[in-house]
N, C-alpha and C positions, 0 to 999 in steps of 0.2 A: 504494500500500500504506500502511496506517495505521501510524504510528510508535508504538512502545511508550508507553503512558501517555495517548494521545490520548483514548481513550474515558473514562478516569477524569477527566480535566480537563473534558471536555464534560459528563459527568454531574454533576460538582460544580457547574458554572455553571448547568446546566439545573435542578438541584435548588434552587439559590438563587432563581432567577427564579420557579419554581413556588411555592415556600414564601412568597415575598414577596407574590405575587398572592393566595394564600389568607389570609395574615395580614391584609392590607389589607382583605379582604372579610369579615373576622370569622369565618374558618373555623379549623379545627383541623388541625395537622400531626402526623405521627408521625416522629420524628427521633432520630438518635444524638447524645448529648451528651458532655461530658467525663467522664461517669460511666457511666450506663446509657441504654437507649433510653427516650425520653420522649414525652409528649403535650404539644404546645405551642400557644399562641395569643397574641394581643395581650393583655398583662396589664392594659391600660387599657380593654378592651372588655367590658362586662358580659355581653352575649349570648354572646360567645365563651367566657368563663369558665364560664358556666352550662352550655354544651354539654360542656365537659370534665367537669364534675361528673356530667352525665348519662351520658356514655360510661363513666365509672368506677363508676357507681352509688354515688357517694360523698356523704356528708352535706355540705351546704354550710357547716356550722359548722366544718369542718376546712379550714385554710388551705392555700395553694398556694405552692410555691417559685417564685421567678422568677430569670431570668438577665439580667445586664447585661454590657456589654463593657468597662467602664472605671470608674474612680473618679468621673469627671465625671457619667456617667449615674447612678451610684449616688446621688449627691447630689440628683438630681431626684426621687427616690422614697423617700427617708428623711428624716424631719424633723431628727433630730439624730444625727450619726455620732460615736460615741466615738473618740478618737484611737487607742485600742488596736486598733480594727478594722483600720486600715491596717497596723499593725505585724504583726498576726496573718497577714494576707493575704500580706505580703512574705516571711515566714519559712516559710510552709506549703509542704511538698513534695508535697502531694496536694490534690485539689479540696476546698475548704472552703466550707460554707454557714454564713453568719452570720445569726442571728436578731436583728434590730434592734428597739429598743423601740417605734418608731412609724413606720409607712409613710405615704406620701402619694401622691396623684395616681394611685391604682390602682383597678381595678374592685372592687366589692363581692365578697367571697368570697376575695380574694387574701390579705388580711390576716387575722390571727386575731381573735377577738372582743375581745381586749384591745388591738387595734391594732398588735401586733407583726407583723413580716414577715420571712420567710426569703429571703435574696438571696445569690447566688453570682456572683462575677466570673469568667466562664468562661474557660477556656484553650484549648478546642477550636477548631481553625481554622475549621471549617464554622460552628459556632455564633457565633463572634465576627464573622465576615463577615456572617452573616445579620442579627444584631442591629445591626451598624454600618450596614447598608443600610436596615434597617427604622426605625432611630432611636428605637426604644422597647424596653422590656424584654419578654421573652417568658416565658410560663409554662413551667415544666419540672416535670412530675409523672410518676412512673413509668407506663409504658404497660401497665397491667394493670387488671383489675377490682378494686375495693377489697376488701382482705382476702386476695387471692391473691398468690402470689410475684411479685416484680418481675423482669422479663426482663433478663438480663445480655447476651443476644445476640438478634439479630432473630428467629431461628428459634423462640425461646421465647414470642413474642408471640401471644396468642390471635387467631384469625381474626375473631372478633366485634369486637375492638378495631380491627383493620386495616380492616375494612369500614365502621366508624363514622366514620373520619376523612375529611378532604377531600383530603389528599395524604400519601403515604408516601414519604419520602426514599429514593432508590436508593443513595446514598453509604454505604459501610461495611456494607451488608447481609451481606456475606460474611465479616465479621470473626469470627474463631474465639476470640479472647481474651475471657474473661469480664470484663465491666465490674463495677464495685462502686460502691455508694453513697458519697457524700461524707461527710466528717466534718461534724458539726453542733455549732456553738458559739453559745450565747446570751450576748449582752452587754447589761448594764443601762446606764442613763444615767450612773451613777457609775463605770462601767468594770469593774464586777464581772463575772467570766466564769464561765459554767457549761457544762461539757462534756456534751452530750446524746448524742453518738455519735462514736466515733473510727474 
């Protein structure tokens, strides 16, 4: 007889392995984050990033948010990190996306036209483990067609989006609590802060 929780553990590990295979092959995953359900891919792979724009029917001039698992990974993809960024991350009691002045080592389309990039150090267990094993940042953009509402739970995701990805994570599909988007703060090189969304 299966002990309680066995299936959950198995699915968690199974999802990680499937996601890693897809990410390494330049594919797109549909996965739960520390905020809402998102579309993800290797943030350094141009073809994968272009596929996400295609799925969302989104203009490539609009940048994409990425997730990292630590300060050390953050430093590999941001040219200059203002000291205030670390302080904000430490005191925040909810997921926080910070827009840095200049990104680096990322695929075209990830950064904005001015070179800035939105990055969040994720806190979700699944996402953190996935990024840790992948050893690169993962794109995280809402799992919807551009212009339509962002899905807060799996059941709100359009079938066309689900069919377009290479793998849909099983973990947390039954969550009933509504997720919400992160706060967004922009930091200039001189440390000036601008709150874009709370």
